[in-house]
C-alpha positions in Angstrom: 0.1 0.0 0.0 3.0 2.5 1.0 4.6 1.7 -2.5 1.1 2.6 -4.3 1.2 6.0 -2.5 4.7 6.6 -3.2 4.2 5.9 -7.0 1.1 8.2 -7.1 3.2 11.0 -5.4 6.0 10.5 -8.2 4.0 10.0 -11.2 2.8 13.1 -12.8 -1.0 13.5 -13.6 -0.8 16.3 -16.1 1.5 15.3 -19.1 1.6 15.4 -22.6 -1.6 13.7 -23.4 -3.6 16.2 -21.1 -1.5 19.3 -22.5 -2.7 18.0 -26.0 -6.4 17.8 -24.9 -6.1 21.2 -22.9 -5.0 22.8 -26.3 -7.9 21.4 -28.2 -10.1 23.0 -25.5 -8.5 26.2 -25.7 -9.1 26.3 -29.6 -12.6 25.8 -29.4 -12.8 28.4 -26.6 -11.0 30.8 -29.0 -13.4 29.9 -31.8 -16.3 30.7 -29.8 -14.8 34.2 -28.8 -13.8 35.2 -32.4 -16.8 37.8 -32.9 -16.0 39.2 -29.6 -12.3 39.6 -30.4 -13.1 41.4 -33.8 -15.5 43.8 -32.0 -12.7 44.7 -29.3 -10.1 45.2 -32.1 -12.5 47.5 -34.0 -13.5 49.7 -31.1 -10.0 50.1 -30.1 -9.4 51.7 -33.6 -12.6 53.5 -33.0 -11.1 54.9 -29.7 -7.9 55.9 -31.7 -10.0 57.5 -34.2 -8.5 55.4 -36.9 -12.0 54.4 -37.7 -11.8 55.6 -41.4 -9.9 52.6 -42.3 -12.7 50.5 -42.0 -15.2 52.2 -44.5 -12.3 53.4 -46.9 -13.1 50.8 -49.6 -15.8 53.1 -51.4 -14.1 56.4 -50.6 -12.8 58.5 -53.5 -9.2 59.2 -53.8 -8.4 62.6 -52.3 -11.5 62.9 -50.2 -11.0 64.4 -46.9 -11.5 61.9 -43.7 -12.1 63.8 -40.8 -12.1 62.3 -37.4 -14.1 64.3 -34.9 -13.4 63.5 -31.4 -17.0 63.5 -29.9 -16.7 59.9 -29.1 -13.3 60.2 -27.5 -14.5 63.1 -25.3 -17.5 61.3 -24.1 -15.1 58.3 -23.1 -12.7 60.6 -21.5 -15.3 62.6 -19.6 -17.0 59.2 -18.0 -13.2 58.2 -17.3 -12.6 61.1 -15.5 -15.7 60.5 -13.4 -14.7 57.2 -12.7 -11.4 58.4 -11.3 -13.0 61.2 -9.0 -14.8 58.4 -7.4 -11.8 56.1 -6.6 -13.1 53.4 -4.4 -11.8 52.8 -0.7 -12.6 49.1 1.0 -14.1 49.2 4.6 -14.0 45.7 6.1 -16.9 44.8 8.3 -17.3 41.6 11.0 -20.3 39.3 10.8 -19.2 38.1 14.5 -18.3 40.2 17.2 -15.2 38.4 17.8 -13.8 39.2 14.6 -13.9 42.8 15.1 -10.2 43.6 15.9 -9.2 41.4 12.6 -11.9 43.5 10.6 -10.4 46.8 11.7 -7.0 45.3 10.9 -8.0 44.4 7.4 -9.8 48.0 6.9 -6.4 49.5 7.6 -4.0 47.3 5.5 -6.2 46.5 2.5 -5.8 50.2 1.0 -2.0 49.7 1.9 -1.9 46.2 -0.3 -3.8 48.0 -3.1 -1.3 51.0 -3.1 1.5 48.7 -3.2 0.4 47.1 -6.2 -0.6 50.2 -7.9 -4.1 49.7 -7.8 -5.0 53.1 -8.9 -2.9 52.6 -12.2 -4.8 49.1 -12.6 -8.1 50.7 -11.9 -7.6 53.4 -14.6 -6.4 51.0 -17.4 -9.4 48.6 -16.3 -11.8 51.6 -16.7 -10.5 52.1 -20.4 -10.9 49.0 -21.4 -14.4 49.0 -19.8 -15.3 51.7 -21.7 -13.7 50.7 -25.0 -14.9 47.1 -25.3 -17.6 47.0 -22.4 -15.5 44.7 -20.1 -12.6 45.4 -17.8 -10.8 42.4 -16.2 -8.9 42.4 -13.0 -6.4 39.6 -12.2 -5.8 39.0 -8.5 -2.7 36.6 -7.9 -0.1 35.6 -5.5 3.4 36.5 -6.7 6.0 34.7 -4.8 8.8 37.0 -6.1 7.6 40.2 -4.4 8.8 41.2 -1.1 12.1 39.8 -1.1 10.8 36.6 -1.7 8.1 36.2 0.9 5.5 37.1 -1.6 2.8 39.5 -1.8 -0.8 40.3 -3.3 -0.4 41.3 -7.3 -3.2 42.9 -9.1 -3.2 43.5 -12.6 -5.3 44.2 -15.7 -5.9 41.4 -18.0 -6.5 42.0 -21.6 -9.9 40.5 -22.9 -7.8 39.2 -25.9 -5.8 36.9 -24.1 -8.5 35.3 -21.7 -10.7 32.3 -23.1 -13.6 30.8 -21.3 -16.5 28.2 -22.1 -18.6 29.7 -24.7 -22.2 30.0 -23.7 -21.7 30.8 -19.9 -23.1 33.6 -17.8 -20.6 33.6 -15.1 -17.1 33.4 -15.4 -16.7 31.1 -12.3 -19.0 28.4 -14.2 -16.5 27.8 -16.9 -15.1 24.3 -16.7 -11.7 25.5 -17.8 -10.2 29.1 -18.2 -7.0 30.1 -20.2 -4.6 33.3 -20.4 -2.3 33.2 -23.2 0.7 35.4 -23.4 3.4 35.8 -25.9 7.2 35.9 -24.4 10.5 36.1 -26.0 12.1 32.6 -26.6 15.5 33.9 -25.2 13.5 34.8 -21.9 11.8 31.6 -21.6 14.8 29.4 -22.2 16.6 31.4 -19.7 13.9 30.7 -16.9 13.0 27.2 -18.1 16.1 25.6 -19.5 14.2 22.5 -20.5 12.7 24.4 -23.3 15.9 24.8 -25.2 15.7 23.9 -28.7 11.9 23.3 -28.5 10.9 26.9 -29.4 9.8 27.7 -32.8 7.5 30.5 -32.8 4.0 30.9 -31.5 2.0 27.8 -31.8 -1.3 29.5 -30.9 -2.8 32.3 -33.1 -3.8 35.2 -30.5 -6.0 38.1 -31.3 -3.7 41.4 -31.6 -4.7 45.1 -31.8 -3.7 46.9 -34.7 -0.6 48.7 -33.7 1.2 51.7 -35.2 4.6 50.1 -34.6 5.5 46.8 -36.3 5.8 43.9 -34.1 7.6 40.8 -34.9 6.3 37.7 -33.3 8.3 35.0 -35.1 10.9 34.7 -31.9 8.1 34.5 -29.4 6.1 31.6 -28.0 2.7 31.3 -26.6 2.8 30.6 -22.9 -0.5 29.2 -21.7 -1.7 29.7 -18.1 -4.4 27.0 -17.7 -6.9 27.1 -14.8 -9.4 24.2 -14.0 -11.8 23.0 -11.4 -12.0 19.3 -10.4 -14.1 18.2 -7.7 -14.8 22.1 -6.3 -10.6 22.3 -6.2 -9.0 25.0 -8.4 -5.7 23.6 -10.0 -3.2 25.5 -12.1 -0.9 24.5 -15.2 1.8 26.3 -17.1 2.7 24.9 -20.4 4.4 26.0 -23.8 3.5 24.0 -26.7 3.5 20.4 -25.4 6.0 21.1 -22.6 4.7 21.2 -18.7 6.6 23.9 -17.0 4.3 23.5 -13.9 1.1 21.9 -12.8 -0.3 22.1 -9.3 -1.7 18.4 -9.6 1.8 17.1 -10.0 2.6 18.4 -6.7 1.6 15.9 -3.8 0.6 18.8 -1.4 -1.2 21.0 -4.0 -2.9 18.1 -5.5 -5.2 18.0 -2.5 -5.2 21.6 -1.4 -5.5 23.0 -5.0 -3.6 26.4 -6.3 -5.7 28.9 -4.4 -7.6 27.6 -1.5 -10.6 29.7 -2.1 -11.2 27.7 -5.1 -11.9 30.5 -7.3 -10.8 31.7 -10.8 -8.5 34.7 -9.7 -10.2 37.2 -12.3 -12.8 39.6 -11.7 -14.7 40.9 -14.9 -16.2 44.6 -14.6 -18.9 44.9 -17.2 -20.5 47.9 -18.3 -23.5 46.7 -20.3 -24.3 43.3 -19.6 -25.1 40.8 -22.5 -26.9 37.5 -22.5 -24.9 34.2 -23.0 -21.4 35.4 -22.2 -19.8 37.0 -19.2 -18.4 39.9 -21.5 -20.4 43.0 -22.1 -20.6 45.9 -24.5 -19.4 49.5 -24.1 -20.1 52.8 -25.1 -18.1 52.8 -28.2 -20.5 50.0 -29.1 -23.5 52.4 -28.8 -22.0 55.7 -30.1 -19.8 54.6 -33.1 -22.6 54.6 -35.7 -23.7 58.1 -34.6 -20.2 59.2 -34.8 -19.5 57.7 -38.5 -22.4 59.8 -39.7 -20.9 62.9 -38.0 -17.7 62.3 -39.7 -19.4 61.5 -42.9 -21.3 64.8 -42.9 -18.0 66.5 -42.0 -16.6 65.1 -44.9 -19.4 66.5 -47.2 -18.8 70.0 -45.6 -15.3 69.7 -46.1 -15.5 68.3 -49.5 -17.6 71.2 -50.3 -15.5 73.8 -48.7 -12.2 72.7 -50.4 -14.2 72.7 -53.9 -15.3 76.2 -53.2 -12.0 77.3 -52.2 -10.2 76.2 -55.4 -11.5 77.9 -58.6 -12.0 76.1 -61.5 -12.8 77.0 -65.3 -14.4 75.6 -68.5 -12.2 76.1 -71.5 -13.3 75.4 -75.2 -11.1 72.9 -77.1 -10.8 75.4 -79.9 -10.6 78.5 -77.7 -8.3 81.2 -77.8 -6.7 81.1 -74.3 -3.3 80.0 -73.6 -4.1 77.5 -70.9 -0.7 77.3 -69.4 -0.5 81.2 -69.0 -3.8 81.1 -67.5 -3.2 78.5 -65.0 0.4 80.3 -64.1 -0.6 83.0 -61.5 2.9 84.6 -61.3 2.5 85.8 -65.0 1.1 89.2 -65.5 -0.1 88.9 -69.2 -2.0 85.9 -70.8 -2.1 85.7 -74.5 -5.1 85.2 -76.5 -4.9 84.0 -80.1 -7.2 85.4 -82.7 -9.0 88.8 -83.0 -10.6 88.8 -79.7 -11.6 86.9 -76.5 -15.4 85.6 -76.5 -17.3 85.4 -73.3 -17.8 81.4 -74.0 -14.1 80.6 -74.5 -13.6 80.4 -70.6 -16.0 80.3 -68.0 -15.7 79.8 -64.3 -17.0 76.7 -62.6 -19.8 77.7 -60.1 -19.8 75.1 -57.0 -23.1 76.7 -55.7 -24.2 77.2 -52.2 -24.3 74.1 -49.7 -27.8 72.8 -49.0 -28.5 73.6 -45.3 -29.8 70.2 -44.7 -26.2 69.0 -44.2 -25.4 71.5 -41.4 -28.7 70.7 -39.6 -28.2 67.1 -39.9 -24.7 67.3 -38.5 -25.8 69.3 -35.3 -28.6 66.9 -34.7 -26.3 64.0 -34.9 -23.9 65.7 -32.5 -26.8 66.2 -29.9 -28.0 62.6 -30.5 -24.4 61.7 -29.6 -24.5 63.9 -26.5 -28.0 62.5 -25.4 -27.0 58.7 -26.1 -23.8 58.9 -23.9 -25.3 61.4 -21.4 -22.4 63.5 -22.1 -24.4 66.8 -22.2 -23.1 70.2 -21.8 -23.7 70.6 -18.0 -21.7 67.5 -17.5 -18.8 69.2 -18.4 -19.3 72.5 -16.4 -20.4 74.5 -19.8 -23.5 76.9 -19.5 -26.2 76.3 -21.6 -30.1 77.3 -21.8 -29.1 80.8 -20.4 -28.1 79.1 -17.1 -25.0 80.7 -15.9 -25.1 80.5 -12.0 -22.5 78.3 -10.5 -25.0 76.7 -8.0 -27.6 76.0 -10.8 -24.9 74.6 -13.1 -23.6 72.3 -10.3 -27.3 71.2 -9.2 -27.9 70.3 -13.1 -24.4 68.4 -13.0 -25.5 66.3 -10.1 -28.8 65.6 -11.6 -27.4 64.7 -14.9 -24.6 62.6 -13.6 -26.9 59.5 -12.8 -25.5 57.5 -15.7 -22.1 57.9 -14.2 -23.1 57.0 -10.9 -24.7 53.7 -12.2 -21.6 53.0 -14.0 -19.4 53.5 -11.2 -21.7 51.6 -8.8 -21.3 48.7 -11.0 -17.7 49.0 -10.9 -17.6 49.0 -7.1 -19.3 45.4 -7.5 -16.3 44.4 -9.0 -14.0 46.0 -6.6 -15.7 44.1 -3.7 -14.9 40.9 -5.4 -11.3 42.1 -5.7 -10.9 42.6 -2.3 -12.8 39.4 -1.2 -9.8 37.6 -3.2 -7.2 39.8 -1.4 -8.7 38.7 2.0 -8.6 35.1 0.8 -5.1 35.3 -0.1 -4.1 37.0 3.1 -6.1 34.0 4.8 -3.8 31.4 2.8 -0.4 33.0 2.5 0.0 35.3 5.6 1.6 32.8 7.4 4.1 35.1 8.7 3.4 38.5 10.4 3.5 41.6 8.1 4.2 45.3 8.9 2.1 48.0 7.4 2.5 51.8 7.6 -0.9 53.3 8.1 -1.2 57.1 7.5 -4.6 58.2 8.9 -6.0 61.6 10.5 -4.2 60.8 13.6 -0.9 60.3 12.0 1.3 57.6 11.0 0.7 54.1 12.8 2.4 50.5 12.3 -0.1 47.6 12.1 1.3 44.0 12.3 -1.1 41.2 10.9 -1.0 37.6 9.8 -3.4 35.0 9.0 -4.3 33.7 12.4 -7.4 35.8 12.9 -8.5 34.4 9.5 -7.8 30.8 9.8 -10.9 28.6 11.2 -11.5 29.5 15.0 -12.2 26.2 17.1 -15.5 26.5 18.9 -14.8 24.2 22.0 -16.8 21.5 23.5 -20.4 21.3 24.5 -21.8 18.4 26.3 -18.6 16.6 25.7 -19.2 17.0 22.0 -16.7 18.9 19.6 -18.4 21.9 18.0 -15.8 22.1 15.2 -14.3 25.2 13.9 -15.8 28.6 12.4 -14.2 30.4 9.6 -14.3 34.1 9.8 -16.5 35.9 7.2 -16.5 39.6 6.5 -18.7 42.0 4.7 -17.0 44.8 2.5 -18.6 48.2 2.2 -17.2 50.4 -0.4 -16.7 54.3 0.2 -15.8 56.9 -2.6 -12.8 59.0 -2.4 -14.6 62.0 -4.0 -12.0 64.3 -5.3 -13.8 66.8 -7.5 -13.4 70.3 -6.6 -17.4 70.9 -6.4 -17.7 68.0 -3.9 -15.3 69.4 -1.5 -16.7 72.9 -1.8 -20.1 71.4 -1.2 -18.9 69.3 1.8 -17.0 72.6 3.5 -20.4 74.5 2.8 -22.5 71.9 4.5 -19.9 71.6 7.6 -20.3 75.5 8.0 -23.9 75.4 7.9 -24.3 72.5 10.3 -21.9 74.6 12.7 -23.9 77.9 12.3 -27.2 75.9 13.0 -25.7 74.7 16.3 -25.4 71.1 15.4 -22.4 71.0 17.7 -23.6 72.8 20.7 -24.1 70.1 23.7 -27.3 71.6 24.7 -28.9 70.9 21.3 -27.5 67.6 21.0 -30.6 65.6 21.2 -32.4 67.9 18.4 -29.5 67.5 16.2 -29.3 63.9 16.4 -33.1 63.7 15.3 -32.3 65.9 12.4 -29.1 63.9 11.2 -31.6 60.7 11.3 -33.4 62.2 8.4 -30.5 63.5 6.5 -28.2 61.6 4.0 -24.6 62.9 3.1 -21.2 61.6 2.9 -19.6 61.9 6.3 -23.0 61.8 8.4 -21.7 58.9 10.5 -18.8 61.1 11.5 -21.0 64.1 12.5 -23.5 61.7 14.2 -20.6 60.4 16.3 -19.4 63.7 17.3 -22.8 65.1 18.3 -23.4 62.0 20.5 -20.0 62.7 22.1 -20.7 66.4 22.9 -24.1 65.1 24.1 -22.6 62.5 26.3 -20.3 65.1 27.7 -23.0 67.2 28.5 -25.0 64.7 30.2 -22.0 63.9 32.2 -21.3 67.6 33.3 -25.1 67.9 34.2 -24.7 64.7 36.4 -21.5 66.0 38.0 -23.3 69.5 38.6 -26.1 68.0 40.3 -23.9 65.6 42.4 -21.8 68.7 43.6 -25.2 70.6 44.4 -26.3 67.4 46.7 -23.1 67.1 48.1 -22.8 70.9 49.1 -26.4 70.7 50.7 -25.3 67.7 52.5 -22.2 69.1 53.8 -24.3 72.4 54.9 -26.6 70.4 56.9 -23.8 68.5 58.8 -22.3 71.6 60.0 -23.5 72.4 63.8 -25.1 75.8 64.2 -23.6 78.1 66.9 -25.4 79.3 70.0 -26.2 83.3 69.9 -24.8 85.3 72.5 -27.1 86.7 75.0 -26.3 89.8 77.2 -28.4 92.1 79.6 -28.5 95.8 78.9 -28.9 98.7 81.7 -32.7 98.6 81.8 -32.7 94.8 81.8 -33.4 94.3 78.3 -32.2 91.2 76.4 -30.0 92.1 73.7 
């Protein structure tokens, strides 16, 4: 029996036959994703305003190809809204005993995100989300970080390099999941000596964007990261061609626990507009590119007419008497004419005519249509319109017109929550040694130490002689926005001054202030409520202390004995 167990530990489960089968599955997944890849590449061209290449076949040579930036401006405006509302996690415990661990996680998670340059990752994913409709976060454990100690590594993932089972709605439901990356052969041979002499260019055809630079892939090979679930356990395999570089099932320990103990694929999709039958969605480029196309074609008609009108052309009779070469040379002062005279019908200017007003009208309507479709109205960019010039009125219209941006950002927060859940699970699995984090807050710099002891299963003890087992600490994540727009800061400052003027922070008005705060809703409300409650509590303590002092003074006065008055007799015998 022991010999069979030892043989099972030595014999690899993932070999050449399994890699060949996985490559066939990857091929099927890529065929099912072909239309999505085509759309992603086209949308990238629209984003870069290179869309004339897609309908240049029927164009006449020399026609102007104007590319207005209405679509790009709309995307840039929405990206700015997303960055103004950069998220921050707040971890909440579900059990009272997990409160300290939740507070520690709330403090260190922003630092973990900062070390992984998450703000840049957040920006990159948002650009992909706006262009193709889907941004993808990859949440990995990188053993090379922190001098070999390992750390969480969050990266944006290109949707062209991610392949899942066709027809699923949730990425976690895919039987297999693949990511493909082209790597230089020299780099691969240096890191994996067993590949020497086996690399002969990319064996897999991966979709690529239309770059301005000429990129040679003949000396690159496709490295495949294969994730798959077996019996609820997540496994991972890395291979090139038919060579296995690593397989978790070939490791005796990881064979039982899996690659990541949380059992989820380390990818989070942030979808803009959902599409049925696929975990990916569609974006604003898909919605606006048709309108942008007609805007540019109408601009083309206007520019063509303007160019024609700016260049004078003439009709000249074949048997006319005008010297055409001298007539076309504007440096000549004299033009020779043959014969006795110059007839009016010998040469005549070509009349281009006035442009029909329908074209400018249609152009304006298409521009307004694109603004309405994308929600990128003038007010959202701070431009006055319709006679509204007051700053407060413009700000109010901005907030009212930003519901589309708020809806988009709310959807992005759902993905951000999943990213943080994966981070917590990686901390639970890999933080076996204490880590130190510098926390910068309102009270200055502090240092927080944390390991995974508070996240591992907690024993529940015994009851009536029975072992109650263990409990796995579970947390909720609430996302707050780091709103950084100047208007929002000014509004918050005005609200603070208004609350101060109304006496919200006066201890004697604490109960009234708390009643009003219950009906109000604004960012930072909980902080104000705690401050008012603290002032009210101090006021109550002062009143109680004053009452106790008053009672103590009364008791002290009553306890002091009264002195007998002096009685003396006057000359006439009267008592004084």
